[in-house]
C-alpha positions in Angstrom: 0.0 0.0 -0.1 1.4 3.3 -1.1 1.8 5.8 1.9 0.2 9.2 0.5 1.7 12.3 2.0 1.5 16.1 1.6 3.6 17.8 -0.6 3.9 21.8 -0.5 5.9 23.2 -3.1 5.7 26.8 -2.1 4.2 28.3 1.3 3.2 31.9 1.8 2.3 31.6 5.5 3.1 29.7 8.5 2.9 25.7 7.9 2.4 23.0 10.2 5.0 20.1 9.4 4.4 18.0 12.8 1.3 16.1 14.2 0.3 18.4 16.8 -1.8 21.7 16.7 -0.3 24.8 15.4 -1.0 28.3 17.0 -0.2 31.3 14.8 0.2 34.8 16.5 0.6 38.1 14.7 3.5 39.6 16.7 3.0 43.0 15.2 -0.5 43.2 16.5 0.4 41.9 19.9 3.2 44.4 19.9 0.8 47.3 19.0 -1.7 46.3 21.6 0.9 45.9 24.2 2.3 49.4 23.6 -1.2 50.8 23.9 -1.8 48.9 27.2 1.9 50.5 28.4 0.6 53.9 27.5 -2.4 53.5 29.5 -0.6 52.1 32.4 1.8 54.7 32.5 -0.6 57.8 31.6 -4.1 57.0 32.5 -5.5 55.7 35.9 -8.4 53.8 35.4 -11.6 54.9 37.3 -13.5 51.9 39.2 -17.0 52.1 38.2 -17.6 51.0 41.9 -16.0 54.2 43.3 -17.9 56.4 41.1 -21.2 54.4 42.1 -20.4 55.3 45.4 -19.7 58.9 44.8 -22.9 59.2 42.9 -24.9 58.0 45.9 -23.3 60.6 48.1 -23.0 63.5 45.4 -25.0 66.9 45.7 -24.9 68.8 42.8 -23.2 72.1 43.4 -24.4 75.5 42.1 -23.9 75.7 38.3 -23.6 72.3 37.8 -26.4 72.2 35.2 -24.5 74.8 33.2 -21.3 72.6 33.4 -23.3 69.5 32.3 -24.7 71.7 29.1 -21.3 73.0 28.1 -19.9 69.2 28.2 -23.1 68.2 26.1 -22.6 71.0 23.6 -18.8 71.2 23.1 -17.5 67.7 24.5 -15.3 69.5 26.9 -15.9 71.5 30.1 -13.3 73.1 32.4 -14.6 73.0 36.1 -13.2 75.6 38.4 -13.8 76.3 42.0 -12.0 77.0 45.2 -10.6 74.0 47.2 -12.9 72.1 49.1 -15.9 72.8 47.1 -16.2 69.5 45.4 -14.9 70.5 42.1 -13.2 66.9 41.5 -16.2 65.3 42.3 -18.3 67.5 40.2 -16.0 66.7 36.9 -16.1 63.0 37.8 -20.1 63.1 38.0 -20.1 64.9 34.8 -18.6 62.2 32.9 -20.2 59.3 35.0 -23.7 60.7 34.2 -23.3 60.4 30.4 -24.7 57.1 30.9 -23.6 53.3 31.6 -19.9 53.0 31.2 -19.7 51.1 28.1 -16.3 52.5 27.3 -13.5 53.5 29.7 -13.5 56.5 31.8 -10.0 57.2 32.9 -7.6 60.0 34.2 -5.0 61.5 32.3 -1.7 62.2 34.5 0.5 65.0 33.1 2.8 65.0 36.2 4.0 67.9 38.1 7.3 68.9 36.8 8.3 70.6 33.8 10.1 67.6 32.0 6.9 65.5 32.3 5.2 64.1 29.3 2.3 66.3 27.8 -0.9 65.6 26.6 -0.9 62.5 24.2 -3.9 62.1 21.9 -2.8 58.5 21.5 -4.4 57.5 24.6 -7.7 58.7 23.6 -10.1 55.8 22.5 -13.3 55.7 20.7 -16.0 57.5 22.8 -13.8 57.6 26.1 -14.4 59.7 28.8 -11.5 61.5 30.3 -10.6 63.4 33.3 -7.7 65.9 33.5 -7.0 67.1 37.1 -4.8 70.4 37.0 -5.2 71.4 40.7 -1.6 70.7 41.3 -0.2 72.4 38.4 1.6 75.5 38.5 1.5 78.1 35.9 4.5 77.6 33.8 3.5 73.9 33.3 0.0 75.0 32.5 1.3 77.4 29.8 2.9 74.6 27.9 -0.2 72.2 28.2 -2.2 74.9 27.3 -0.7 75.0 23.7 -1.2 71.1 23.5 -4.9 71.3 24.7 -6.1 72.4 21.4 -4.7 69.5 19.4 -5.9 67.1 22.1 -9.4 68.7 22.0 -9.4 68.1 18.3 -8.6 64.6 19.1 -11.5 64.1 21.9 -13.9 65.5 19.0 -12.6 63.2 16.1 -13.3 60.3 18.3 -16.3 61.4 20.0 -15.0 61.4 23.4 -15.7 63.6 26.3 -13.1 65.8 28.6 -13.7 67.2 32.0 -10.7 69.3 33.3 -10.4 70.3 36.7 -9.1 74.0 36.9 -7.7 75.7 39.8 -9.0 79.5 39.8 -5.4 80.9 40.0 -5.0 79.6 36.4 -8.0 81.0 34.9 -6.1 84.2 33.9 -3.9 82.0 31.5 -6.9 80.9 29.6 -7.5 81.6 25.9 -10.8 83.3 25.4 -12.0 79.9 23.7 -11.0 77.9 26.8 -12.5 80.6 29.3 -16.1 80.1 27.3 -15.7 76.3 28.3 -15.0 77.2 31.9 -17.9 77.0 34.7 -17.2 77.9 38.4 -18.7 75.8 41.1 -19.2 76.6 44.4 -20.0 74.7 47.7 -22.9 72.3 47.5 -25.5 72.2 50.2 -23.5 70.8 52.9 -25.9 69.5 55.4 -27.5 67.4 52.4 -24.2 66.0 51.8 -23.2 65.0 55.3 -26.8 63.6 55.8 -26.1 61.2 52.8 -22.8 60.3 53.8 -24.3 59.4 57.3 -27.1 57.3 55.5 -24.5 55.3 53.4 -22.6 54.8 56.8 -25.9 53.4 58.4 -26.0 56.1 60.9 -29.5 57.3 61.5 -29.8 61.0 62.6 -32.4 63.8 62.4 -31.5 67.2 60.8 -32.3 68.8 64.3 -29.1 66.9 65.8 -27.1 68.6 63.1 -27.8 72.1 64.6 -24.9 71.8 67.4 -22.9 74.7 67.4 -19.6 72.8 67.2 -21.1 70.4 64.4 -22.9 73.2 62.3 -19.6 75.2 62.4 -17.5 72.0 61.0 -20.1 71.3 58.4 -20.4 75.0 57.1 -16.5 75.2 56.9 -14.9 72.0 56.1 -13.9 70.7 52.5 -16.2 68.4 51.0 -14.0 65.4 51.4 -13.7 65.9 55.1 -17.5 65.5 55.5 -16.9 61.9 54.4 -14.5 61.5 57.0 -16.7 62.7 59.6 -19.4 60.3 58.7 -16.9 57.6 58.7 -15.8 58.4 62.2 -19.2 58.7 63.6 -19.9 55.3 62.4 -16.8 54.1 64.1 -18.0 55.6 67.2 -21.3 54.2 67.1 -20.0 50.7 66.7 -17.7 51.1 69.6 -20.8 52.5 71.7 -24.1 51.6 70.2 -26.1 52.8 73.3 -24.6 56.2 73.3 -27.0 59.2 71.5 -25.7 60.9 68.3 -24.2 63.9 70.1 -21.7 61.7 72.0 -20.6 59.9 68.7 -20.4 63.4 67.1 -18.5 64.9 69.9 -15.9 62.0 69.9 -15.7 61.8 66.4 -14.9 65.7 65.8 -12.2 65.2 68.8 -10.4 62.5 66.6 -10.5 64.6 63.7 -9.1 67.6 65.5 -6.5 65.6 66.9 -5.7 64.4 63.6 -5.2 67.8 61.9 -3.1 69.2 65.1 -0.8 66.1 64.3 -0.4 67.1 60.9 -1.1 63.4 59.6 -1.9 63.6 55.7 -5.2 62.4 55.1 -6.5 60.9 51.6 -10.1 60.8 50.9 -11.1 58.9 47.6 -14.4 60.1 47.0 -15.1 63.9 47.2 -11.9 65.8 46.9 
């Protein structure tokens, strides 16, 4: 019996000459994908949807939030300005989040703080992306450089049907071009009592509005940055867990004492949700 084999005169692609399975990989495609992932890993921080959901549950829209929403809708870009502690960063994140279910990526571009850091790279923008650019820690010299790049970056945003929210400290507004100034919305402090009540509810602490009127607590709520209201609610929950039978006023007083001690010690506090 003649053993029939396979004779290949010329091959233009990968050829399996053995008895096992053959797996072919396009290294050019893999290299391109790896490079893109590397770019995102270095320049973009993924914003966890779970964190955004938590923020949404506690979020109280600040004054002029509706105008910021309309600006983003009409132009694809909005610059959210405001004094520290007004929740300007949280507002920018919510503007992007409320566009709808996150079927595309929502991520933050990190432009760094020093003059030699990389600038705005349009290559990190994917189709339909939602991008947060926080310039809160950027000095004026660095911003002037970024401002020159922002026009080209916005062109990429528009071309790829993406959306861009920029957090802008008031000290940089004087360096804005007329085009960027027209896209800037200045927010103020939201209703602090309402936000604090939401934080308490999310921490499963029950209180009445009347219990928030003690002079010390009312002063703290009216003056503290929005992010510190989240800390206070968390501390009150810890005090409640340690002494469940105590009244709300006692939990609150102990929590305020803890926060005052930490501030006096100069310890750095990081709060994720309402910066």
